[in-house]
C-alpha positions as CSV (number, residue, x, y, z in Angstrom):
1,M,136.9,84.7,90.0
2,P,133.5,85.4,88.4
3,A,132.1,88.9,88.9
4,P,129.5,89.0,91.7
5,A,126.0,89.8,90.7
6,S,125.5,92.3,93.6
7,I,127.5,94.0,96.3
8,C,126.2,96.0,99.2
9,L,128.4,98.7,100.6
10,L,127.7,99.9,104.2
11,R,129.4,103.2,105.1
12,T,126.9,105.7,106.4
13,S,129.2,108.5,107.7
14,A,131.0,110.8,108.0
15,I,131.5,113.2,105.1
16,G,135.3,112.6,104.9
17,D,135.0,108.8,105.1
18,V,132.2,108.8,102.5
19,T,134.6,110.5,100.1
20,H,137.1,107.7,100.7
21,V,134.5,105.1,99.6
22,V,134.1,106.7,96.1
23,P,137.4,105.4,94.7
24,L,136.4,101.9,95.9
25,V,133.1,102.3,94.0
26,R,135.1,103.3,90.9
27,T,137.4,100.3,91.3
28,L,134.4,97.9,91.5
29,Q,132.7,99.5,88.5
30,Q,135.8,99.4,86.4
31,A,136.4,95.7,87.1
32,W,132.8,94.5,87.1
33,P,130.6,97.0,85.2
34,Q,127.6,94.6,85.3
35,T,127.7,94.1,89.1
36,R,124.8,95.8,90.9
37,L,126.0,98.1,93.6
38,T,123.9,99.2,96.5
39,W,125.3,101.8,99.0
40,I,123.7,102.4,102.4
41,V,124.7,105.9,103.3
42,G,123.7,108.6,105.8
43,K,121.0,111.2,105.1
44,L,123.4,114.2,104.9
45,E,126.2,112.2,103.1
46,R,123.8,111.2,100.4
47,R,123.5,114.9,99.4
48,L,127.2,114.7,98.4
49,V,127.5,111.3,96.7
50,G,123.9,110.2,96.0
51,D,124.1,111.0,92.3
52,L,127.0,108.6,91.5
53,P,126.0,106.8,88.4
54,G,125.4,103.1,88.5
55,V,124.8,102.9,92.3
56,D,121.5,102.3,94.1
57,F,121.4,104.3,97.3
58,V,119.5,103.5,100.5
59,T,119.4,106.3,103.0
60,F,120.0,105.6,106.7
61,D,118.7,108.4,109.0
62,K,120.6,107.8,112.2
63,A,118.6,110.5,113.9
64,A,115.5,108.3,113.5
65,G,117.0,105.6,115.7
66,W,115.4,102.2,115.5
67,A,112.9,103.5,112.9
68,G,115.8,104.5,110.7
69,M,117.1,100.9,110.9
70,R,113.7,99.5,110.1
71,A,113.5,101.8,107.1
72,V,116.7,100.4,105.7
73,R,115.6,96.8,106.3
74,D,112.3,97.5,104.6
75,A,114.1,99.1,101.6
76,L,116.2,95.9,101.2
77,R,113.4,93.5,101.8
78,G,113.6,90.5,99.4
79,Q,117.2,91.4,98.3
80,R,120.2,89.1,98.9
81,F,123.7,90.2,98.0
82,D,126.7,88.2,96.9
83,A,128.8,90.3,99.2
84,L,128.4,92.9,102.0
85,L,131.3,95.3,102.5
86,Q,130.8,96.4,106.1
87,M,133.1,99.4,106.3
88,Q,131.9,101.0,109.5
89,V,132.7,99.4,112.9
90,A,130.5,101.4,115.2
91,M,127.9,99.5,117.2
92,R,125.0,101.2,115.3
93,S,126.4,100.2,112.0
94,N,127.1,96.6,113.1
95,L,123.4,96.3,114.2
96,L,122.3,97.9,111.0
97,S,124.2,95.3,109.0
98,L,122.2,92.5,110.6
99,G,119.3,93.4,108.4
100,I,121.4,92.9,105.2
101,K,121.3,89.4,103.7
102,A,124.6,88.5,102.1
103,R,126.6,85.3,101.6
104,R,130.0,87.0,102.1
105,R,130.3,89.6,104.8
106,V,133.6,91.4,104.6
107,G,134.8,93.5,107.6
108,Y,137.9,94.9,109.2
109,D,140.8,92.9,110.5
110,H,141.0,92.0,114.2
111,A,143.1,95.1,115.2
112,R,140.6,97.6,113.6
113,A,137.4,95.8,114.6
114,K,135.4,96.9,117.7
115,D,131.8,97.0,119.1
116,L,131.2,93.3,118.3
117,H,132.2,93.8,114.6
118,G,133.5,90.3,114.4
119,L,130.0,88.8,115.0
120,V,128.4,90.4,111.9
121,I,131.1,89.4,109.3
122,N,132.6,86.2,108.0
123,E,135.7,87.6,106.2
124,R,138.3,90.3,106.9
125,I,140.4,92.7,105.0
126,P,144.2,92.2,105.2
127,A,145.7,93.1,108.5
128,R,147.9,96.2,107.9
129,T,149.1,99.1,109.9
130,G,150.3,102.5,108.8
131,E,147.5,102.9,106.2
132,H,145.6,106.0,105.3
133,V,141.9,105.5,105.9
134,L,141.3,105.7,102.1
135,D,143.7,102.8,101.5
136,A,142.0,100.8,104.3
137,I,138.6,101.3,102.7
138,G,140.1,100.5,99.3
139,S,141.3,97.2,100.6
140,F,137.7,96.0,101.0
141,C,137.8,94.7,97.4
142,E,140.9,92.5,98.1
143,P,139.0,89.5,99.6
144,L,136.9,89.6,96.4
145,G,140.0,89.2,94.3
146,L,140.6,92.9,93.2
147,K,143.2,95.4,94.1
148,Q,142.6,99.2,94.1
149,T,145.4,100.6,92.1
150,Q,143.9,103.9,91.0
151,V,142.2,106.6,93.1
152,R,139.5,108.5,91.3
153,W,136.6,110.5,92.6
154,D,134.9,112.6,89.9
155,I,132.0,113.5,92.2
156,S,129.6,115.5,90.1
157,I,129.0,119.2,90.7
158,P,125.7,120.7,89.2
159,E,125.9,123.7,87.0
160,E,123.8,125.6,89.6
161,A,126.5,125.0,92.2
162,H,129.2,126.2,89.9
163,A,127.2,129.3,89.1
164,W,126.7,130.0,92.8
165,A,130.3,129.6,93.6
166,A,131.4,131.9,90.8
167,E,129.0,134.5,92.1
168,Q,130.5,134.3,95.6
169,L,134.1,134.1,94.4
170,P,134.3,136.0,91.1
171,G,137.4,136.6,89.0
172,D,140.9,135.2,89.4
173,T,141.8,136.5,92.8
174,P,143.4,133.6,94.8
175,T,141.1,132.6,97.6
176,L,141.9,131.2,101.0
177,L,138.8,129.3,102.2
178,V,138.7,128.8,105.9
179,S,136.6,126.0,107.4
180,P,137.4,126.4,111.1
181,T,135.1,123.9,112.8
182,S,135.5,120.2,113.2
183,S,132.7,118.0,114.4
184,H,135.2,117.0,117.1
185,A,135.5,120.2,119.2
186,L,138.9,119.3,120.6
187,R,140.3,119.4,117.0
188,N,139.4,123.1,116.7
189,W,142.0,125.9,116.7
190,R,141.7,129.2,118.6
191,P,139.6,131.9,116.8
192,E,142.3,134.5,117.3
193,R,144.9,132.3,115.6
194,Y,142.6,131.7,112.6
195,A,142.0,135.5,112.5
196,A,145.8,136.2,112.5
197,V,146.4,133.9,109.6
198,M,143.4,135.3,107.7
199,D,144.6,138.8,108.2
200,H,148.0,137.9,106.9
201,A,146.6,136.3,103.8
202,A,144.4,139.4,103.2
203,Q,147.5,141.6,103.5
204,R,149.2,139.4,100.9
205,G,146.4,140.1,98.4
206,W,144.4,136.9,98.9
207,R,140.6,136.9,99.1
208,V,139.6,135.2,102.4
209,A,136.3,133.5,102.9
210,L,134.9,131.8,106.0
211,I,132.8,128.7,105.3
212,G,130.9,126.2,107.3
213,G,127.6,124.7,107.9
214,P,124.5,126.1,109.7
215,S,125.0,124.5,113.1
216,P,125.2,126.7,116.2
217,D,128.8,125.6,116.8
218,E,129.9,126.7,113.4
219,R,128.1,130.0,113.6
220,N,129.6,130.7,117.0
221,M,133.1,129.9,115.8
222,A,132.7,132.1,112.7
223,D,131.4,135.0,114.9
224,A,134.3,134.6,117.3
225,I,136.8,134.8,114.4
226,L,135.0,137.8,112.8
227,A,135.1,139.7,116.1
228,V,138.9,139.7,116.1
229,C,139.7,140.0,112.3
230,R,141.2,143.3,111.2
231,H,140.4,142.6,107.6
232,T,136.8,141.4,107.3
233,P,136.6,138.3,105.3
234,L,133.6,137.1,103.2
235,D,131.3,135.2,105.6
236,L,129.6,132.3,103.8
237,T,129.0,130.3,106.9
238,G,125.7,128.4,106.6
239,K,125.0,129.7,103.1
240,D,126.1,126.8,101.0
241,T,125.1,123.2,100.3
242,L,127.6,120.3,100.1
243,K,127.5,120.6,96.3
244,R,128.0,124.3,96.5
245,L,130.9,123.8,98.9
246,L,132.5,121.4,96.4
247,A,132.1,124.0,93.7
248,M,133.8,126.6,95.9
249,L,136.6,124.3,96.7
250,S,137.1,123.6,93.0
251,R,137.6,127.4,92.5
252,A,140.0,128.0,95.4
253,P,143.7,127.0,95.5
254,L,143.8,126.6,99.3
255,L,141.7,125.5,102.3
256,L,142.7,126.1,105.9
257,T,141.0,123.6,108.2
258,P,141.4,121.2,111.1
259,D,140.8,117.5,110.4
260,S,137.2,117.6,109.0
261,G,134.9,116.7,106.2
262,P,135.7,119.7,104.1
263,M,139.4,118.7,104.2
264,H,138.6,115.5,102.3
265,M,136.1,117.2,100.0
266,A,138.8,119.7,99.0
267,N,141.2,116.8,98.3
268,T,138.7,115.3,95.8
269,V,138.7,118.4,93.6
270,G,142.4,119.3,93.8
271,C,142.1,122.1,96.3
272,K,145.2,122.0,98.5
273,V,144.8,121.8,102.2
274,L,146.6,123.6,105.0
275,G,145.5,121.1,107.5
276,L,145.9,121.6,111.3
277,H,147.0,118.3,112.9
278,A,147.8,117.7,116.5
279,A,144.8,115.6,117.8
280,S,145.0,113.3,114.8
281,N,147.6,111.8,112.6
282,P,147.7,113.4,109.1
283,D,149.3,110.3,107.6
284,R,146.2,108.3,108.6
285,S,143.4,110.9,108.2
286,G,144.9,113.9,106.5
287,P,144.3,115.0,102.9
288,Y,145.1,111.9,100.9
289,S,146.7,113.3,97.8
290,D,149.0,116.0,99.2
291,R,150.0,116.7,102.8
292,R,152.9,119.1,102.1
293,W,151.0,122.1,103.3
294,C,149.8,120.6,106.6
295,V,151.1,121.5,110.0
296,N,151.8,118.2,111.8
297,K,152.2,118.4,115.6
298,Y,150.9,114.9,116.2
299,D,154.2,113.5,117.4
300,E,154.7,116.4,119.8
301,A,151.1,115.9,121.1
302,S,151.8,112.2,121.7
303,R,155.0,113.0,123.6
304,K,153.3,115.6,125.7
305,Y,150.0,113.9,126.5
306,L,150.8,110.2,126.2
307,G,154.5,110.3,127.3
308,K,155.8,108.5,124.2
309,P,156.5,109.3,120.5
310,A,153.7,108.7,118.0
311,S,155.7,105.7,116.6
312,E,155.0,103.9,119.8
313,I,151.2,104.4,120.1
314,P,148.6,102.4,118.2
315,W,148.1,103.5,114.6
316,G,145.0,105.8,114.4
317,S,145.1,106.9,118.1
318,K,143.3,110.2,118.7
319,I,144.9,112.7,121.0
320,E,141.8,114.8,121.6
321,K,142.9,116.5,124.8
322,P,142.0,120.0,126.0
323,G,144.7,122.4,124.7
324,V,146.3,119.9,122.2
325,M,145.6,122.2,119.3
326,D,147.5,125.0,121.0
327,L,150.7,123.1,120.1
328,I,150.1,124.6,116.6
329,E,151.6,128.1,116.6
330,T,150.3,130.9,114.4
331,N,153.7,131.5,112.8
332,E,153.9,127.8,111.7
333,V,150.6,128.1,109.9
334,I,151.7,131.4,108.3
335,E,154.9,129.7,107.1
336,R,152.9,127.0,105.4
337,F,150.6,129.6,103.9
338,E,153.6,131.5,102.5
339,A,155.0,128.3,101.0
340,A,151.6,127.5,99.4
341,S,151.3,131.1,98.2
342,A,154.7,130.9,96.5
343,A,153.8,127.7,94.8
344,F,150.6,129.2,93.6
345,S,152.4,132.2,92.1
346,Q,154.6,129.8,90.2
347,G,151.7,127.9,88.9
348,A,152.6,124.8,91.0
349,L,149.9,124.6,93.6
350,R,147.3,122.9,91.4
């Protein structure tokens, strides 16, 4: 199959899912270095990946509503692509894709399509179940005749970001980064349980740092944790950028977080993740490279809230119910921290 002259990738959000697109970009570039790639990406997400070499970026500002869609259409005026990879099934993205002219329009299989997705595509990725989100996104190259066999990120980190991270986390003291807030509030753990794990890590000689964005929810969560910590951690909430966060993650051996964007950013730079999973399935949306350090109560949540084991519910089901994260006990998280700490001391965590 000859190399296409141009491909448009549509995946605007969220941070974690955008990191999953990067290996697909690397696969396309390795196979077809002359193919022109255009990626329509969200305004925030572009701050993380917008400097990938060899990719033209078009920013979609979803907060701008219809004006944001018109801006994308205007930016693409006069362009026609050999293929569109429509990797987002939300209604807004399906509408956005209508302004993209492409001969081949590749989307999700029937089981994963929704919000009239089938009306804006003319080809589908292979129908599979049990896949991690990254592998599902990687399969978008298969209708084009490729196969993603290698997962590589190499997202650039500016020297300024490395310098800032080194200033916040100097020396060789092992650092537990804690990003406690998900954009899905029902995935969040209790502040007092975070504090108990953080105090334990501090007692074991680890440096502990709270991280997060500038939103009111993240600030409120950080304040609630700080109010009950016995060993005051570094509070870097709202002080970083996405690139600075990536630099901090590259310096730290371990991140404690629920299912969130920082979980997947950590995975791209080799920082291990102590993920908290009850509302979501870590085998589908956990840290792609290494899930040994996660606490997985997803099956227990399925049995409690849905009345059946996780193996009997649709792949990818969210169990975002009030109290679901309380299934994760503090001692279970401390046990995973201790296991990770032992691996770190043996030089086996990285």
